[in-house]
C-alpha positions as CSV (number, residue, x, y, z in Angstrom):
1,M,-12.7,8.8,-22.7
2,R,-14.8,5.9,-22.0
3,I,-12.7,3.7,-19.2
4,V,-12.9,0.3,-17.5
5,F,-11.7,1.2,-13.9
6,M,-10.1,-1.8,-12.0
7,G,-9.6,-1.4,-8.6
8,T,-9.9,-3.3,-5.0
9,P,-8.5,-1.4,-1.6
10,E,-8.4,2.6,-0.5
11,F,-5.4,3.2,-2.3
12,S,-7.9,2.6,-5.8
13,V,-10.6,4.8,-4.2
14,P,-9.3,8.4,-4.9
15,V,-8.4,7.5,-8.6
16,L,-11.8,6.3,-9.2
17,E,-13.0,10.1,-8.0
18,A,-10.6,11.8,-9.9
19,L,-11.1,10.0,-13.7
20,V,-15.1,10.3,-12.6
21,A,-14.0,14.4,-11.5
22,A,-12.4,14.6,-15.3
23,G,-15.7,13.7,-16.9
24,H,-14.3,10.3,-18.1
25,E,-16.8,7.7,-18.7
26,I,-16.7,4.4,-16.6
27,A,-18.1,2.3,-18.6
28,A,-17.7,-0.3,-15.3
29,V,-15.7,-0.8,-12.4
30,Y,-14.0,-4.3,-11.3
31,C,-13.2,-5.0,-8.1
32,Q,-12.2,-8.4,-5.9
33,P,-15.7,-9.5,-4.7
34,P,-16.9,-9.1,-1.4
35,R,-15.2,-11.0,1.8
36,P,-17.2,-11.9,5.3
37,A,-15.5,-9.6,7.8
38,G,-16.4,-8.1,10.9
39,R,-17.5,-10.4,14.3
40,G,-20.8,-11.2,12.0
41,K,-18.4,-12.5,9.2
42,K,-20.8,-10.8,6.9
43,D,-19.9,-10.2,3.2
44,R,-18.7,-6.3,3.0
45,P,-18.3,-4.4,-0.1
46,T,-14.5,-3.7,-1.2
47,P,-13.5,0.0,-0.7
48,V,-13.9,0.5,-4.4
49,H,-17.5,-1.5,-4.4
50,A,-18.8,1.0,-1.9
51,R,-18.3,4.1,-3.2
52,A,-18.3,3.1,-7.2
53,V,-22.0,2.0,-5.7
54,E,-22.5,5.5,-4.2
55,L,-21.3,7.0,-7.9
56,G,-24.1,5.2,-9.4
57,L,-21.3,2.8,-11.4
58,E,-21.7,-0.6,-12.6
59,V,-19.7,-2.8,-10.8
60,R,-18.3,-6.2,-11.6
61,H,-16.2,-8.5,-9.1
62,P,-15.3,-12.0,-11.2
63,V,-13.5,-14.2,-9.1
64,S,-11.3,-14.8,-12.2
65,L,-11.1,-13.1,-15.6
66,K,-9.6,-16.7,-17.2
67,T,-12.4,-17.4,-18.1
68,P,-13.7,-17.4,-22.1
69,E,-17.1,-16.0,-20.8
70,A,-15.4,-13.3,-18.6
71,Q,-13.1,-12.5,-20.9
72,A,-15.8,-11.8,-23.6
73,E,-17.7,-9.8,-21.0
74,F,-15.0,-7.1,-20.6
75,A,-14.1,-6.8,-23.9
76,E,-18.4,-6.1,-24.8
77,L,-17.7,-3.1,-22.7
78,N,-15.6,-1.6,-25.7
79,A,-13.0,0.7,-23.8
80,D,-11.0,3.2,-25.0
81,V,-8.4,2.4,-22.0
82,A,-8.6,0.4,-18.3
83,V,-7.2,2.1,-15.5
84,V,-5.5,-0.5,-13.1
85,V,-4.2,0.3,-9.7
86,A,-4.4,-2.5,-6.6
87,Y,-6.8,-4.4,-8.6
88,G,-5.5,-8.0,-7.2
89,L,-5.6,-10.2,-10.2
90,L,-3.4,-10.8,-13.0
91,L,-4.3,-10.0,-16.2
92,P,-4.7,-12.3,-18.7
93,Q,-3.5,-11.2,-22.2
94,A,-6.8,-11.4,-23.9
95,V,-7.7,-8.8,-20.9
96,L,-4.8,-6.6,-21.2
97,D,-5.6,-6.1,-25.6
98,A,-9.4,-5.5,-25.1
99,P,-9.1,-1.6,-24.7
100,E,-8.1,0.6,-27.9
101,R,-5.7,2.1,-25.8
102,G,-4.5,-0.9,-23.7
103,C,-4.4,-0.9,-19.9
104,L,-2.5,1.6,-17.8
105,N,-1.7,0.9,-14.3
106,I,-0.8,2.9,-11.5
107,H,2.1,1.6,-9.5
108,A,3.2,2.7,-6.1
109,S,7.2,2.8,-6.8
110,L,9.9,4.2,-8.7
111,L,9.6,1.4,-10.9
112,P,12.1,-0.9,-11.6
113,R,12.7,-0.7,-8.2
114,W,9.7,-2.3,-6.1
115,R,7.8,-4.3,-8.3
116,G,5.2,-6.1,-6.7
117,A,3.0,-6.7,-4.4
118,A,3.8,-4.2,-0.8
119,P,6.3,-1.5,-3.0
120,I,5.0,1.3,0.1
121,H,6.3,-1.2,3.1
122,R,9.3,-2.4,1.6
123,A,10.1,1.3,0.2
124,I,9.7,2.4,4.2
125,M,11.3,-1.1,5.6
126,A,14.6,-0.8,3.4
127,G,15.0,2.9,4.3
128,D,14.7,4.9,0.8
129,S,15.1,8.7,1.2
130,E,12.1,8.8,-1.9
131,T,9.7,6.9,-4.2
132,G,6.8,7.7,-5.7
133,V,4.3,6.6,-8.5
134,C,4.1,5.3,-12.0
135,I,1.5,4.7,-15.0
136,M,3.0,2.1,-16.9
137,Q,1.4,0.8,-19.9
138,M,0.8,-3.0,-18.6
139,E,2.3,-6.1,-20.3
140,A,2.0,-10.0,-19.2
141,G,4.7,-9.5,-16.9
142,L,4.7,-8.2,-13.5
143,D,5.3,-4.5,-13.3
144,T,7.4,-5.2,-16.6
145,G,6.0,-2.6,-18.7
146,P,6.7,0.6,-20.4
147,V,6.3,3.7,-17.8
148,L,4.4,6.9,-19.3
149,L,5.1,8.9,-16.5
150,R,6.5,9.0,-13.0
151,A,6.2,11.2,-9.8
152,S,8.8,11.2,-6.3
153,T,8.4,12.3,-3.5
154,P,10.8,12.1,-0.2
155,I,10.0,9.3,2.5
156,G,9.7,11.2,5.7
157,A,11.9,10.0,8.6
158,E,8.6,9.7,10.9
159,E,6.3,8.3,7.4
160,T,4.7,5.3,8.3
161,T,3.2,3.1,5.8
162,A,-0.3,4.3,6.4
163,G,0.9,8.4,5.7
164,L,2.8,7.7,2.2
165,H,0.3,5.2,1.5
166,D,-2.6,8.7,1.6
167,R,0.1,10.7,-0.3
168,L,0.8,8.2,-3.2
169,S,-2.9,7.5,-3.7
170,E,-3.8,11.0,-4.4
171,M,-0.6,11.2,-6.5
172,G,-1.5,8.6,-8.2
173,A,-5.0,10.1,-8.9
174,I,-3.3,13.7,-10.5
175,K,-0.8,11.5,-12.8
176,I,-3.5,9.0,-14.1
177,V,-5.7,12.4,-15.3
178,E,-2.4,13.8,-16.7
179,A,-1.6,10.6,-18.8
180,L,-5.0,10.2,-19.7
181,S,-5.1,14.1,-21.4
182,R,-2.0,13.5,-22.6
183,L,-1.9,10.1,-24.2
184,N,-0.9,10.7,-27.6
185,D,1.9,13.0,-26.6
186,L,3.6,10.6,-24.1
187,T,6.2,8.4,-25.2
188,P,6.6,4.8,-23.1
189,E,9.7,4.4,-21.7
190,P,11.0,1.0,-21.3
191,Q,12.0,0.1,-17.7
192,P,15.7,-0.4,-17.4
193,D,17.4,-3.9,-16.3
194,D,19.2,-2.5,-13.9
195,G,18.3,-1.7,-10.6
196,V,14.9,-4.4,-10.9
197,I,14.0,-5.1,-6.9
198,Y,10.5,-7.0,-6.1
199,A,8.5,-6.2,-3.3
200,A,7.3,-9.7,-2.0
201,K,3.5,-9.7,0.2
202,I,4.6,-8.9,3.8
203,D,4.2,-11.8,5.8
204,K,2.8,-11.8,9.6
205,A,6.1,-13.5,10.5
206,E,8.1,-10.8,9.8
207,A,6.3,-8.1,12.2
208,R,7.8,-9.3,16.2
209,I,10.4,-7.1,16.7
210,D,14.0,-8.5,17.4
211,W,15.6,-5.8,19.4
212,A,19.1,-7.6,18.4
213,R,18.5,-5.4,15.3
214,S,19.7,-1.9,15.2
215,A,17.8,1.4,16.1
216,E,17.3,2.4,12.4
217,E,16.4,-1.3,11.1
218,V,13.7,-1.4,14.0
219,D,12.2,1.7,13.6
220,R,11.9,1.1,9.7
221,Q,10.2,-2.0,10.3
222,I,7.5,-0.1,12.5
223,R,7.0,2.6,10.8
224,G,7.1,0.2,7.0
225,L,4.3,-2.3,8.7
226,S,2.0,0.3,10.5
227,P,-1.0,0.1,10.8
228,F,-1.2,-3.4,9.3
229,P,0.0,-6.1,10.4
230,G,1.6,-4.0,12.9
231,A,4.8,-4.5,13.7
232,W,4.8,-6.1,17.8
233,T,6.8,-6.9,21.1
234,E,5.4,-8.6,24.0
235,I,5.5,-6.5,27.5
236,D,5.1,-8.5,30.5
237,G,3.3,-11.5,28.6
238,Q,1.2,-9.3,26.4
239,R,1.6,-8.5,22.8
240,I,1.8,-4.8,21.9
241,K,1.7,-3.6,18.4
242,V,3.9,-0.5,18.2
243,L,2.7,1.6,15.3
244,A,4.9,4.7,15.5
245,S,8.9,5.4,16.1
246,R,11.6,7.3,16.0
247,V,15.1,6.5,16.7
248,A,16.4,7.7,19.8
249,E,19.6,9.1,21.2
250,A,20.4,6.2,23.6
251,S,22.0,3.0,24.8
252,G,21.5,0.0,26.6
253,P,20.8,-3.8,26.5
254,A,19.0,-4.9,23.8
255,G,15.1,-4.7,24.6
256,Q,15.3,-2.9,27.6
257,V,13.0,-0.4,28.4
258,L,15.4,3.1,29.2
259,D,12.9,5.7,30.7
260,E,9.3,5.9,32.1
261,T,8.8,7.1,27.9
262,L,9.0,3.9,26.7
263,T,12.2,4.1,24.8
264,V,14.0,1.0,24.3
265,A,17.5,-0.2,23.6
266,C,18.1,-2.3,20.5
267,A,21.9,-3.8,19.0
268,T,22.9,-0.2,19.1
269,G,20.7,2.8,19.4
270,A,17.4,2.9,20.3
271,V,13.7,4.1,19.6
272,S,10.8,5.8,21.1
273,L,7.9,4.4,21.0
274,L,5.4,6.5,20.2
275,R,1.9,5.0,19.4
276,L,0.9,1.4,20.7
277,Q,-1.8,-0.8,20.3
278,R,-3.6,-3.6,22.7
279,A,-5.1,-6.5,22.0
280,G,-8.6,-5.7,21.5
281,K,-8.0,-1.7,22.6
282,G,-7.5,0.9,20.3
283,A,-4.1,3.0,19.4
284,Q,-3.1,5.6,21.6
285,D,-0.2,7.9,21.8
286,A,2.2,6.6,24.2
287,D,1.6,8.7,27.5
288,M,-1.9,8.0,27.1
289,F,-1.2,3.9,26.5
290,L,1.3,4.2,29.9
291,R,-1.3,5.4,31.7
292,G,-3.9,2.0,31.4
293,F,-0.8,-0.1,31.0
294,P,2.3,1.3,33.2
295,V,5.3,0.0,31.9
296,S,8.5,0.5,34.4
297,E,12.2,1.9,33.6
298,G,14.1,-1.7,33.4
299,T,12.0,-3.7,32.1
300,Q,13.2,-6.3,29.5
301,L,10.8,-6.7,25.9
């Protein structure tokens, strides 16, 4: 098929690669514009932009699709279908209507649960036992369109957003190739009204660990916000990100370090901090972290 691909972050790259490998013609790749990054604040292309260039594909990065000019340029591609995954811009109706078979979105949740911006983070933080991907026919609403295909996967007890992100990306790549090969046979399934939950964008204000919560809540916060923005706490006046954890069988005053391996008490139960990062340093497993930054038993976080 002749496809317009629309995606921006690392999550979208395996999908683009899978479409190329399946033999589809990529008429153009749309992504967010390069933005300043790194110490030099030089414009850096997005992961999709960089990979598309490597694949020899045309890349477009308009700041908006609302102008008549942008919509006409999109329509002139004469695509059979657009594949959209974590693009970052809402598509006007004129864009949704332009491809002959419409626009298909890969969404990283089991819709209608976790519509919106941060479905992977929210699924872990809420303690969901499973999540998945949906191939959805796009319409004007936010992730409201009928679902063509879905696939589920369990969420592991120590899984972080980083690990689940990679798995769902690969699942999405597999399912979109399947959906395109079966497009004439699939029946769009309208989303039910029951079970709609929105996955609000992660606010950095959510990242500070509150040790007065239960161990299960703290553990889910740490894993759900890893690697970005990273849940954090203060130890001896320094802000420390915690990137991995597990619930531990221990108890004590909330926020107190209970042993020499960084088990920390919560309101109920405790969590073992498994991977940490100091400002300006790389992430380290707890034993390596403690060699350079000792934290004694009884320390109050």
